[in-house]
PyMOL commands that place a pseudoatom at each C-alpha (Angstrom):
pseudoatom trace, name=CA, resn=UNK, resi=1, chain=A, elem=C, hetatm=0, pos=[0.000, 0.000, 0.000]
pseudoatom trace, name=CA, resn=UNK, resi=2, chain=A, elem=C, hetatm=0, pos=[1.360, 3.418, -0.925]
pseudoatom trace, name=CA, resn=UNK, resi=3, chain=A, elem=C, hetatm=0, pos=[1.060, 6.324, 1.507]
pseudoatom trace, name=CA, resn=UNK, resi=4, chain=A, elem=C, hetatm=0, pos=[2.032, 9.870, 0.597]
pseudoatom trace, name=CA, resn=UNK, resi=5, chain=A, elem=C, hetatm=0, pos=[2.403, 13.190, 2.342]
pseudoatom trace, name=CA, resn=UNK, resi=6, chain=A, elem=C, hetatm=0, pos=[0.214, 16.133, 1.207]
pseudoatom trace, name=CA, resn=UNK, resi=7, chain=A, elem=C, hetatm=0, pos=[2.929, 17.226, -1.244]
pseudoatom trace, name=CA, resn=UNK, resi=8, chain=A, elem=C, hetatm=0, pos=[2.946, 13.786, -2.873]
pseudoatom trace, name=CA, resn=UNK, resi=9, chain=A, elem=C, hetatm=0, pos=[6.183, 12.574, -1.275]
pseudoatom trace, name=CA, resn=UNK, resi=10, chain=A, elem=C, hetatm=0, pos=[6.011, 8.829, -0.551]
pseudoatom trace, name=CA, resn=UNK, resi=11, chain=A, elem=C, hetatm=0, pos=[5.851, 7.909, 3.120]
pseudoatom trace, name=CA, resn=UNK, resi=12, chain=A, elem=C, hetatm=0, pos=[8.393, 5.148, 3.633]
pseudoatom trace, name=CA, resn=UNK, resi=13, chain=A, elem=C, hetatm=0, pos=[7.432, 4.034, 7.139]
pseudoatom trace, name=CA, resn=UNK, resi=14, chain=A, elem=C, hetatm=0, pos=[3.915, 2.803, 6.398]
pseudoatom trace, name=CA, resn=UNK, resi=15, chain=A, elem=C, hetatm=0, pos=[4.240, -0.846, 7.393]
pseudoatom trace, name=CA, resn=UNK, resi=16, chain=A, elem=C, hetatm=0, pos=[2.755, -0.372, 10.857]
pseudoatom trace, name=CA, resn=UNK, resi=17, chain=A, elem=C, hetatm=0, pos=[-0.215, 1.483, 9.350]
pseudoatom trace, name=CA, resn=UNK, resi=18, chain=A, elem=C, hetatm=0, pos=[-0.675, -1.271, 6.796]
pseudoatom trace, name=CA, resn=UNK, resi=19, chain=A, elem=C, hetatm=0, pos=[-0.835, -3.872, 9.546]
pseudoatom trace, name=CA, resn=UNK, resi=20, chain=A, elem=C, hetatm=0, pos=[-3.450, -1.837, 11.402]
pseudoatom trace, name=CA, resn=UNK, resi=21, chain=A, elem=C, hetatm=0, pos=[-5.565, -1.263, 8.302]
pseudoatom trace, name=CA, resn=UNK, resi=22, chain=A, elem=C, hetatm=0, pos=[-5.550, -4.993, 7.565]
pseudoatom trace, name=CA, resn=UNK, resi=23, chain=A, elem=C, hetatm=0, pos=[-6.193, -5.962, 11.186]
pseudoatom trace, name=CA, resn=UNK, resi=24, chain=A, elem=C, hetatm=0, pos=[-2.795, -7.572, 11.663]
pseudoatom trace, name=CA, resn=UNK, resi=25, chain=A, elem=C, hetatm=0, pos=[-0.431, -7.229, 14.595]
pseudoatom trace, name=CA, resn=UNK, resi=26, chain=A, elem=C, hetatm=0, pos=[2.894, -5.632, 13.802]
pseudoatom trace, name=CA, resn=UNK, resi=27, chain=A, elem=C, hetatm=0, pos=[5.710, -8.182, 13.989]
pseudoatom trace, name=CA, resn=UNK, resi=28, chain=A, elem=C, hetatm=0, pos=[7.828, -6.235, 16.499]
pseudoatom trace, name=CA, resn=UNK, resi=29, chain=A, elem=C, hetatm=0, pos=[7.977, -7.906, 19.917]
pseudoatom trace, name=CA, resn=UNK, resi=30, chain=A, elem=C, hetatm=0, pos=[8.102, -5.675, 22.994]
pseudoatom trace, name=CA, resn=UNK, resi=31, chain=A, elem=C, hetatm=0, pos=[9.579, -7.101, 26.151]
pseudoatom trace, name=CA, resn=UNK, resi=32, chain=A, elem=C, hetatm=0, pos=[8.737, -10.603, 24.829]
pseudoatom trace, name=CA, resn=UNK, resi=33, chain=A, elem=C, hetatm=0, pos=[5.051, -9.926, 25.512]
pseudoatom trace, name=CA, resn=UNK, resi=34, chain=A, elem=C, hetatm=0, pos=[3.896, -9.805, 21.902]
pseudoatom trace, name=CA, resn=UNK, resi=35, chain=A, elem=C, hetatm=0, pos=[3.017, -6.105, 22.092]
pseudoatom trace, name=CA, resn=UNK, resi=36, chain=A, elem=C, hetatm=0, pos=[4.650, -3.315, 20.156]
pseudoatom trace, name=CA, resn=UNK, resi=37, chain=A, elem=C, hetatm=0, pos=[6.092, -0.138, 21.606]
pseudoatom trace, name=CA, resn=UNK, resi=38, chain=A, elem=C, hetatm=0, pos=[3.140, 2.047, 20.652]
pseudoatom trace, name=CA, resn=UNK, resi=39, chain=A, elem=C, hetatm=0, pos=[0.628, -0.324, 22.249]
pseudoatom trace, name=CA, resn=UNK, resi=40, chain=A, elem=C, hetatm=0, pos=[2.604, -0.315, 25.481]
pseudoatom trace, name=CA, resn=UNK, resi=41, chain=A, elem=C, hetatm=0, pos=[2.644, 3.493, 25.528]
pseudoatom trace, name=CA, resn=UNK, resi=42, chain=A, elem=C, hetatm=0, pos=[-1.089, 3.590, 24.848]
pseudoatom trace, name=CA, resn=UNK, resi=43, chain=A, elem=C, hetatm=0, pos=[-1.730, 1.220, 27.753]
pseudoatom trace, name=CA, resn=UNK, resi=44, chain=A, elem=C, hetatm=0, pos=[0.531, 3.300, 29.981]
pseudoatom trace, name=CA, resn=UNK, resi=45, chain=A, elem=C, hetatm=0, pos=[-1.429, 6.405, 29.016]
pseudoatom trace, name=CA, resn=UNK, resi=46, chain=A, elem=C, hetatm=0, pos=[-4.676, 4.610, 29.852]
pseudoatom trace, name=CA, resn=UNK, resi=47, chain=A, elem=C, hetatm=0, pos=[-3.246, 3.754, 33.263]
pseudoatom trace, name=CA, resn=UNK, resi=48, chain=A, elem=C, hetatm=0, pos=[-2.263, 7.388, 33.869]
pseudoatom trace, name=CA, resn=UNK, resi=49, chain=A, elem=C, hetatm=0, pos=[-5.730, 8.543, 32.814]
pseudoatom trace, name=CA, resn=UNK, resi=50, chain=A, elem=C, hetatm=0, pos=[-7.553, 6.005, 34.991]
pseudoatom trace, name=CA, resn=UNK, resi=51, chain=A, elem=C, hetatm=0, pos=[-5.476, 7.049, 37.989]
pseudoatom trace, name=CA, resn=UNK, resi=52, chain=A, elem=C, hetatm=0, pos=[-5.992, 10.798, 37.366]
pseudoatom trace, name=CA, resn=UNK, resi=53, chain=A, elem=C, hetatm=0, pos=[-2.258, 11.239, 36.868]
pseudoatom trace, name=CA, resn=UNK, resi=54, chain=A, elem=C, hetatm=0, pos=[-2.197, 12.718, 33.358]
pseudoatom trace, name=CA, resn=UNK, resi=55, chain=A, elem=C, hetatm=0, pos=[-4.299, 13.106, 30.230]
pseudoatom trace, name=CA, resn=UNK, resi=56, chain=A, elem=C, hetatm=0, pos=[-2.173, 11.991, 27.287]
pseudoatom trace, name=CA, resn=UNK, resi=57, chain=A, elem=C, hetatm=0, pos=[-3.546, 10.789, 23.956]
pseudoatom trace, name=CA, resn=UNK, resi=58, chain=A, elem=C, hetatm=0, pos=[-2.183, 9.660, 20.638]
pseudoatom trace, name=CA, resn=UNK, resi=59, chain=A, elem=C, hetatm=0, pos=[-2.895, 12.198, 17.928]
pseudoatom trace, name=CA, resn=UNK, resi=60, chain=A, elem=C, hetatm=0, pos=[-5.099, 10.952, 15.064]
pseudoatom trace, name=CA, resn=UNK, resi=61, chain=A, elem=C, hetatm=0, pos=[-3.663, 11.458, 11.601]
pseudoatom trace, name=CA, resn=UNK, resi=62, chain=A, elem=C, hetatm=0, pos=[-6.292, 12.245, 8.933]
pseudoatom trace, name=CA, resn=UNK, resi=63, chain=A, elem=C, hetatm=0, pos=[-5.855, 9.971, 5.921]
pseudoatom trace, name=CA, resn=UNK, resi=64, chain=A, elem=C, hetatm=0, pos=[-7.501, 10.306, 2.517]
pseudoatom trace, name=CA, resn=UNK, resi=65, chain=A, elem=C, hetatm=0, pos=[-7.977, 6.961, 0.778]
pseudoatom trace, name=CA, resn=UNK, resi=66, chain=A, elem=C, hetatm=0, pos=[-7.706, 7.169, -3.000]
pseudoatom trace, name=CA, resn=UNK, resi=67, chain=A, elem=C, hetatm=0, pos=[-7.477, 3.555, -4.146]
pseudoatom trace, name=CA, resn=UNK, resi=68, chain=A, elem=C, hetatm=0, pos=[-9.108, 0.448, -2.730]
pseudoatom trace, name=CA, resn=UNK, resi=69, chain=A, elem=C, hetatm=0, pos=[-9.169, -3.104, -4.106]
pseudoatom trace, name=CA, resn=UNK, resi=70, chain=A, elem=C, hetatm=0, pos=[-11.846, -5.642, -3.234]
pseudoatom trace, name=CA, resn=UNK, resi=71, chain=A, elem=C, hetatm=0, pos=[-10.268, -9.120, -3.623]
pseudoatom trace, name=CA, resn=UNK, resi=72, chain=A, elem=C, hetatm=0, pos=[-13.471, -10.579, -2.200]
pseudoatom trace, name=CA, resn=UNK, resi=73, chain=A, elem=C, hetatm=0, pos=[-16.820, -9.216, -1.102]
pseudoatom trace, name=CA, resn=UNK, resi=74, chain=A, elem=C, hetatm=0, pos=[-16.055, -9.444, 2.607]
pseudoatom trace, name=CA, resn=UNK, resi=75, chain=A, elem=C, hetatm=0, pos=[-12.694, -7.645, 2.451]
pseudoatom trace, name=CA, resn=UNK, resi=76, chain=A, elem=C, hetatm=0, pos=[-11.215, -4.399, 1.212]
pseudoatom trace, name=CA, resn=UNK, resi=77, chain=A, elem=C, hetatm=0, pos=[-7.501, -3.714, 0.737]
pseudoatom trace, name=CA, resn=UNK, resi=78, chain=A, elem=C, hetatm=0, pos=[-6.282, -0.120, 0.735]
pseudoatom trace, name=CA, resn=UNK, resi=79, chain=A, elem=C, hetatm=0, pos=[-3.742, 0.278, -2.074]
pseudoatom trace, name=CA, resn=UNK, resi=80, chain=A, elem=C, hetatm=0, pos=[-3.027, 4.006, -1.975]
pseudoatom trace, name=CA, resn=UNK, resi=81, chain=A, elem=C, hetatm=0, pos=[-3.698, 6.805, 0.498]
pseudoatom trace, name=CA, resn=UNK, resi=82, chain=A, elem=C, hetatm=0, pos=[-2.477, 10.294, 1.363]
pseudoatom trace, name=CA, resn=UNK, resi=83, chain=A, elem=C, hetatm=0, pos=[-1.974, 12.036, 4.668]
pseudoatom trace, name=CA, resn=UNK, resi=84, chain=A, elem=C, hetatm=0, pos=[-4.188, 15.099, 4.513]
pseudoatom trace, name=CA, resn=UNK, resi=85, chain=A, elem=C, hetatm=0, pos=[-1.576, 17.080, 6.399]
pseudoatom trace, name=CA, resn=UNK, resi=86, chain=A, elem=C, hetatm=0, pos=[1.997, 16.562, 7.542]
pseudoatom trace, name=CA, resn=UNK, resi=87, chain=A, elem=C, hetatm=0, pos=[2.188, 14.703, 10.842]
pseudoatom trace, name=CA, resn=UNK, resi=88, chain=A, elem=C, hetatm=0, pos=[3.670, 16.445, 13.865]
pseudoatom trace, name=CA, resn=UNK, resi=89, chain=A, elem=C, hetatm=0, pos=[4.391, 14.166, 16.820]
pseudoatom trace, name=CA, resn=UNK, resi=90, chain=A, elem=C, hetatm=0, pos=[2.683, 11.048, 18.143]
pseudoatom trace, name=CA, resn=UNK, resi=91, chain=A, elem=C, hetatm=0, pos=[1.352, 12.157, 21.522]
pseudoatom trace, name=CA, resn=UNK, resi=92, chain=A, elem=C, hetatm=0, pos=[0.333, 15.229, 23.483]
pseudoatom trace, name=CA, resn=UNK, resi=93, chain=A, elem=C, hetatm=0, pos=[-1.549, 16.128, 26.629]
pseudoatom trace, name=CA, resn=UNK, resi=94, chain=A, elem=C, hetatm=0, pos=[-1.338, 17.595, 30.114]
pseudoatom trace, name=CA, resn=UNK, resi=95, chain=A, elem=C, hetatm=0, pos=[0.504, 16.436, 33.200]
pseudoatom trace, name=CA, resn=UNK, resi=96, chain=A, elem=C, hetatm=0, pos=[0.468, 18.336, 36.495]
pseudoatom trace, name=CA, resn=UNK, resi=97, chain=A, elem=C, hetatm=0, pos=[0.005, 21.681, 34.753]
pseudoatom trace, name=CA, resn=UNK, resi=98, chain=A, elem=C, hetatm=0, pos=[2.602, 20.984, 32.064]
pseudoatom trace, name=CA, resn=UNK, resi=99, chain=A, elem=C, hetatm=0, pos=[1.909, 20.568, 28.363]
pseudoatom trace, name=CA, resn=UNK, resi=100, chain=A, elem=C, hetatm=0, pos=[3.622, 17.420, 27.046]
pseudoatom trace, name=CA, resn=UNK, resi=101, chain=A, elem=C, hetatm=0, pos=[4.325, 16.740, 23.394]
pseudoatom trace, name=CA, resn=UNK, resi=102, chain=A, elem=C, hetatm=0, pos=[6.372, 13.749, 22.345]
pseudoatom trace, name=CA, resn=UNK, resi=103, chain=A, elem=C, hetatm=0, pos=[7.261, 11.249, 19.675]
pseudoatom trace, name=CA, resn=UNK, resi=104, chain=A, elem=C, hetatm=0, pos=[7.768, 7.502, 20.133]
pseudoatom trace, name=CA, resn=UNK, resi=105, chain=A, elem=C, hetatm=0, pos=[10.444, 5.844, 18.024]
pseudoatom trace, name=CA, resn=UNK, resi=106, chain=A, elem=C, hetatm=0, pos=[12.089, 2.458, 17.937]
pseudoatom trace, name=CA, resn=UNK, resi=107, chain=A, elem=C, hetatm=0, pos=[15.107, 0.970, 16.248]
pseudoatom trace, name=CA, resn=UNK, resi=108, chain=A, elem=C, hetatm=0, pos=[16.793, -2.396, 15.905]
pseudoatom trace, name=CA, resn=UNK, resi=109, chain=A, elem=C, hetatm=0, pos=[20.193, -0.698, 15.918]
pseudoatom trace, name=CA, resn=UNK, resi=110, chain=A, elem=C, hetatm=0, pos=[22.351, -1.530, 18.923]
pseudoatom trace, name=CA, resn=UNK, resi=111, chain=A, elem=C, hetatm=0, pos=[24.752, 1.414, 18.896]
pseudoatom trace, name=CA, resn=UNK, resi=112, chain=A, elem=C, hetatm=0, pos=[22.855, 4.436, 17.553]
pseudoatom trace, name=CA, resn=UNK, resi=113, chain=A, elem=C, hetatm=0, pos=[19.501, 5.948, 16.634]
pseudoatom trace, name=CA, resn=UNK, resi=114, chain=A, elem=C, hetatm=0, pos=[19.221, 7.085, 12.979]
pseudoatom trace, name=CA, resn=UNK, resi=115, chain=A, elem=C, hetatm=0, pos=[18.115, 10.643, 12.199]
pseudoatom trace, name=CA, resn=UNK, resi=116, chain=A, elem=C, hetatm=0, pos=[16.189, 9.312, 9.206]
pseudoatom trace, name=CA, resn=UNK, resi=117, chain=A, elem=C, hetatm=0, pos=[13.435, 8.362, 11.652]
pseudoatom trace, name=CA, resn=UNK, resi=118, chain=A, elem=C, hetatm=0, pos=[12.514, 12.055, 11.844]
pseudoatom trace, name=CA, resn=UNK, resi=119, chain=A, elem=C, hetatm=0, pos=[11.179, 14.552, 9.337]
pseudoatom trace, name=CA, resn=UNK, resi=120, chain=A, elem=C, hetatm=0, pos=[11.923, 18.254, 9.160]
pseudoatom trace, name=CA, resn=UNK, resi=121, chain=A, elem=C, hetatm=0, pos=[8.320, 19.233, 9.920]
pseudoatom trace, name=CA, resn=UNK, resi=122, chain=A, elem=C, hetatm=0, pos=[8.427, 17.181, 13.130]
pseudoatom trace, name=CA, resn=UNK, resi=123, chain=A, elem=C, hetatm=0, pos=[11.554, 18.982, 14.296]
pseudoatom trace, name=CA, resn=UNK, resi=124, chain=A, elem=C, hetatm=0, pos=[9.935, 22.320, 13.451]
pseudoatom trace, name=CA, resn=UNK, resi=125, chain=A, elem=C, hetatm=0, pos=[6.849, 21.361, 15.466]
pseudoatom trace, name=CA, resn=UNK, resi=126, chain=A, elem=C, hetatm=0, pos=[9.014, 20.496, 18.474]
pseudoatom trace, name=CA, resn=UNK, resi=127, chain=A, elem=C, hetatm=0, pos=[10.831, 23.812, 18.135]
pseudoatom trace, name=CA, resn=UNK, resi=128, chain=A, elem=C, hetatm=0, pos=[7.512, 25.669, 18.082]
pseudoatom trace, name=CA, resn=UNK, resi=129, chain=A, elem=C, hetatm=0, pos=[6.297, 23.865, 21.212]
pseudoatom trace, name=CA, resn=UNK, resi=130, chain=A, elem=C, hetatm=0, pos=[9.551, 24.581, 23.029]
pseudoatom trace, name=CA, resn=UNK, resi=131, chain=A, elem=C, hetatm=0, pos=[9.163, 28.290, 22.293]
pseudoatom trace, name=CA, resn=UNK, resi=132, chain=A, elem=C, hetatm=0, pos=[5.806, 28.108, 24.100]
pseudoatom trace, name=CA, resn=UNK, resi=133, chain=A, elem=C, hetatm=0, pos=[7.562, 26.427, 27.062]
pseudoatom trace, name=CA, resn=UNK, resi=134, chain=A, elem=C, hetatm=0, pos=[6.023, 23.026, 26.416]
pseudoatom trace, name=CA, resn=UNK, resi=135, chain=A, elem=C, hetatm=0, pos=[7.847, 19.880, 27.521]
pseudoatom trace, name=CA, resn=UNK, resi=136, chain=A, elem=C, hetatm=0, pos=[8.902, 18.030, 24.385]
pseudoatom trace, name=CA, resn=UNK, resi=137, chain=A, elem=C, hetatm=0, pos=[10.792, 14.784, 24.147]
pseudoatom trace, name=CA, resn=UNK, resi=138, chain=A, elem=C, hetatm=0, pos=[11.129, 11.480, 22.346]
pseudoatom trace, name=CA, resn=UNK, resi=139, chain=A, elem=C, hetatm=0, pos=[10.803, 8.007, 23.781]
pseudoatom trace, name=CA, resn=UNK, resi=140, chain=A, elem=C, hetatm=0, pos=[13.364, 5.770, 22.106]
pseudoatom trace, name=CA, resn=UNK, resi=141, chain=A, elem=C, hetatm=0, pos=[13.043, 2.003, 22.209]
pseudoatom trace, name=CA, resn=UNK, resi=142, chain=A, elem=C, hetatm=0, pos=[16.131, -0.059, 21.311]
pseudoatom trace, name=CA, resn=UNK, resi=143, chain=A, elem=C, hetatm=0, pos=[14.337, -3.304, 20.501]
pseudoatom trace, name=CA, resn=UNK, resi=144, chain=A, elem=C, hetatm=0, pos=[17.521, -5.369, 20.194]
pseudoatom trace, name=CA, resn=UNK, resi=145, chain=A, elem=C, hetatm=0, pos=[18.666, -4.225, 23.628]
pseudoatom trace, name=CA, resn=UNK, resi=146, chain=A, elem=C, hetatm=0, pos=[15.314, -4.054, 25.447]
pseudoatom trace, name=CA, resn=UNK, resi=147, chain=A, elem=C, hetatm=0, pos=[16.158, -0.524, 26.573]
pseudoatom trace, name=CA, resn=UNK, resi=148, chain=A, elem=C, hetatm=0, pos=[13.982, 2.579, 26.625]
pseudoatom trace, name=CA, resn=UNK, resi=149, chain=A, elem=C, hetatm=0, pos=[15.115, 6.206, 26.912]
pseudoatom trace, name=CA, resn=UNK, resi=150, chain=A, elem=C, hetatm=0, pos=[13.650, 9.668, 27.426]
pseudoatom trace, name=CA, resn=UNK, resi=151, chain=A, elem=C, hetatm=0, pos=[15.529, 12.185, 25.249]
pseudoatom trace, name=CA, resn=UNK, resi=152, chain=A, elem=C, hetatm=0, pos=[14.649, 15.867, 25.532]
pseudoatom trace, name=CA, resn=UNK, resi=153, chain=A, elem=C, hetatm=0, pos=[13.340, 17.937, 22.643]
pseudoatom trace, name=CA, resn=UNK, resi=154, chain=A, elem=C, hetatm=0, pos=[16.028, 20.551, 23.270]
pseudoatom trace, name=CA, resn=UNK, resi=155, chain=A, elem=C, hetatm=0, pos=[18.804, 18.018, 22.792]
pseudoatom trace, name=CA, resn=UNK, resi=156, chain=A, elem=C, hetatm=0, pos=[17.107, 16.471, 19.768]
pseudoatom trace, name=CA, resn=UNK, resi=157, chain=A, elem=C, hetatm=0, pos=[16.731, 19.840, 18.031]
pseudoatom trace, name=CA, resn=UNK, resi=158, chain=A, elem=C, hetatm=0, pos=[20.303, 20.795, 18.895]
pseudoatom trace, name=CA, resn=UNK, resi=159, chain=A, elem=C, hetatm=0, pos=[21.828, 17.635, 17.406]
pseudoatom trace, name=CA, resn=UNK, resi=160, chain=A, elem=C, hetatm=0, pos=[19.444, 17.696, 14.439]
pseudoatom trace, name=CA, resn=UNK, resi=161, chain=A, elem=C, hetatm=0, pos=[20.650, 21.187, 13.521]
pseudoatom trace, name=CA, resn=UNK, resi=162, chain=A, elem=C, hetatm=0, pos=[24.230, 20.071, 14.054]
pseudoatom trace, name=CA, resn=UNK, resi=163, chain=A, elem=C, hetatm=0, pos=[23.845, 17.053, 11.763]
pseudoatom trace, name=CA, resn=UNK, resi=164, chain=A, elem=C, hetatm=0, pos=[22.586, 19.329, 8.981]
pseudoatom trace, name=CA, resn=UNK, resi=165, chain=A, elem=C, hetatm=0, pos=[26.038, 20.943, 9.076]
pseudoatom trace, name=CA, resn=UNK, resi=166, chain=A, elem=C, hetatm=0, pos=[28.233, 17.951, 9.903]
pseudoatom trace, name=CA, resn=UNK, resi=167, chain=A, elem=C, hetatm=0, pos=[26.381, 15.211, 8.049]
pseudoatom trace, name=CA, resn=UNK, resi=168, chain=A, elem=C, hetatm=0, pos=[26.104, 13.034, 11.149]
pseudoatom trace, name=CA, resn=UNK, resi=169, chain=A, elem=C, hetatm=0, pos=[23.603, 10.245, 10.414]
pseudoatom trace, name=CA, resn=UNK, resi=170, chain=A, elem=C, hetatm=0, pos=[22.533, 9.241, 13.904]
pseudoatom trace, name=CA, resn=UNK, resi=171, chain=A, elem=C, hetatm=0, pos=[22.545, 9.797, 17.644]
pseudoatom trace, name=CA, resn=UNK, resi=172, chain=A, elem=C, hetatm=0, pos=[25.102, 7.451, 19.237]
pseudoatom trace, name=CA, resn=UNK, resi=173, chain=A, elem=C, hetatm=0, pos=[23.763, 5.278, 22.047]
pseudoatom trace, name=CA, resn=UNK, resi=174, chain=A, elem=C, hetatm=0, pos=[26.562, 6.597, 24.256]
pseudoatom trace, name=CA, resn=UNK, resi=175, chain=A, elem=C, hetatm=0, pos=[25.229, 10.147, 23.773]
pseudoatom trace, name=CA, resn=UNK, resi=176, chain=A, elem=C, hetatm=0, pos=[21.664, 9.054, 24.522]
pseudoatom trace, name=CA, resn=UNK, resi=177, chain=A, elem=C, hetatm=0, pos=[22.910, 7.335, 27.692]
pseudoatom trace, name=CA, resn=UNK, resi=178, chain=A, elem=C, hetatm=0, pos=[24.750, 10.505, 28.703]
pseudoatom trace, name=CA, resn=UNK, resi=179, chain=A, elem=C, hetatm=0, pos=[22.048, 13.097, 27.980]
pseudoatom trace, name=CA, resn=UNK, resi=180, chain=A, elem=C, hetatm=0, pos=[18.879, 11.011, 28.181]
pseudoatom trace, name=CA, resn=UNK, resi=181, chain=A, elem=C, hetatm=0, pos=[17.087, 9.268, 31.019]
pseudoatom trace, name=CA, resn=UNK, resi=182, chain=A, elem=C, hetatm=0, pos=[16.739, 5.506, 30.888]
pseudoatom trace, name=CA, resn=UNK, resi=183, chain=A, elem=C, hetatm=0, pos=[13.254, 4.226, 31.684]
pseudoatom trace, name=CA, resn=UNK, resi=184, chain=A, elem=C, hetatm=0, pos=[13.063, 0.920, 33.501]
pseudoatom trace, name=CA, resn=UNK, resi=185, chain=A, elem=C, hetatm=0, pos=[10.086, -1.098, 32.324]
pseudoatom trace, name=CA, resn=UNK, resi=186, chain=A, elem=C, hetatm=0, pos=[7.418, -1.817, 34.895]
pseudoatom trace, name=CA, resn=UNK, resi=187, chain=A, elem=C, hetatm=0, pos=[4.062, -3.559, 35.165]
pseudoatom trace, name=CA, resn=UNK, resi=188, chain=A, elem=C, hetatm=0, pos=[1.507, -0.815, 35.773]
pseudoatom trace, name=CA, resn=UNK, resi=189, chain=A, elem=C, hetatm=0, pos=[2.274, 1.307, 33.911]
pseudoatom trace, name=CA, resn=UNK, resi=190, chain=A, elem=C, hetatm=0, pos=[4.466, -0.760, 31.632]
pseudoatom trace, name=CA, resn=UNK, resi=191, chain=A, elem=C, hetatm=0, pos=[6.418, 2.320, 30.482]
pseudoatom trace, name=CA, resn=UNK, resi=192, chain=A, elem=C, hetatm=0, pos=[6.551, 4.725, 33.451]
pseudoatom trace, name=CA, resn=UNK, resi=193, chain=A, elem=C, hetatm=0, pos=[7.839, 7.606, 31.366]
pseudoatom trace, name=CA, resn=UNK, resi=194, chain=A, elem=C, hetatm=0, pos=[6.345, 10.260, 33.667]
pseudoatom trace, name=CA, resn=UNK, resi=195, chain=A, elem=C, hetatm=0, pos=[9.092, 9.418, 36.166]
pseudoatom trace, name=CA, resn=UNK, resi=196, chain=A, elem=C, hetatm=0, pos=[11.588, 10.549, 33.529]
pseudoatom trace, name=CA, resn=UNK, resi=197, chain=A, elem=C, hetatm=0, pos=[9.489, 13.654, 32.871]
pseudoatom trace, name=CA, resn=UNK, resi=198, chain=A, elem=C, hetatm=0, pos=[9.601, 14.490, 36.590]
pseudoatom trace, name=CA, resn=UNK, resi=199, chain=A, elem=C, hetatm=0, pos=[13.367, 13.992, 36.637]
pseudoatom trace, name=CA, resn=UNK, resi=200, chain=A, elem=C, hetatm=0, pos=[13.688, 16.232, 33.587]
pseudoatom trace, name=CA, resn=UNK, resi=201, chain=A, elem=C, hetatm=0, pos=[11.502, 18.939, 35.184]
pseudoatom trace, name=CA, resn=UNK, resi=202, chain=A, elem=C, hetatm=0, pos=[13.588, 18.833, 38.361]
pseudoatom trace, name=CA, resn=UNK, resi=203, chain=A, elem=C, hetatm=0, pos=[16.828, 19.139, 36.418]
pseudoatom trace, name=CA, resn=UNK, resi=204, chain=A, elem=C, hetatm=0, pos=[15.451, 22.001, 34.323]
pseudoatom trace, name=CA, resn=UNK, resi=205, chain=A, elem=C, hetatm=0, pos=[14.270, 23.844, 37.467]
pseudoatom trace, name=CA, resn=UNK, resi=206, chain=A, elem=C, hetatm=0, pos=[17.719, 23.561, 39.031]
pseudoatom trace, name=CA, resn=UNK, resi=207, chain=A, elem=C, hetatm=0, pos=[19.405, 24.849, 35.870]
pseudoatom trace, name=CA, resn=UNK, resi=208, chain=A, elem=C, hetatm=0, pos=[17.065, 27.852, 35.624]
for i in range(1, 208): cmd.bond("trace and resi %d" % i, "trace and resi %d" % (i + 1))
show_as sticks, trace
zoom trace
C-alpha cells in the first residue's frame, strides 16, 4: 500500500499502518510480551488517565484513501492513500500543569539511533512547542537491547541542527545514555515515562 504526504512525497514508514488497516499485529515484539512499543505506551497512558495522573492521547492522523481493491466481497484492501496534512508528533496532553508533546520511536540498531526516523516538519513542530515552554521529548526504544530512553526535545533539536552541518547520520547510544534518562520497564504502567518527565523537570528547574 502506498502512503504519501500532502505534497505527494512517498511515506516510507507505512508498514505499521498497513498492519493496522488490515487488522494484523505488527511483527515487532516488545519485552517478549507480543506487544509493540506504541501499544505499550497507549496502555501506559490509559493507566495514567484512569489514575488521574495525566491526560495523554495519541494524535489521530487524517488519511484520505484514493485507491481500494476488493479481492473478495467481505474484504477491502487499501492500495493508496495520502496524509491530509503533515504529521507532527505522536502524543500530546497535560501532566500536572505541564503541556507534554512527544514522539515515540524504535530501532533495531544496537549502537545508535538514525536521524532518518525524523522529518523536518516534526523537528519544526518540536521547536515551536519549546518556544511556548512546552515539555517536548522522544521516547526511544532499542528493541535489540530491550532498553527505553527519554531524550529531551532541546537536545534532539540541537543535534538535528548540528547534523545538517556535519552530516552526522545518527545519535550514538553513548550520547543518549549521557544526555537522556533511561526508563526501567514496569508492570503498571508498563512504560513509566512520567518518572523521567519528573526527573527532567527537576533538572530544568535547578538549571534555571
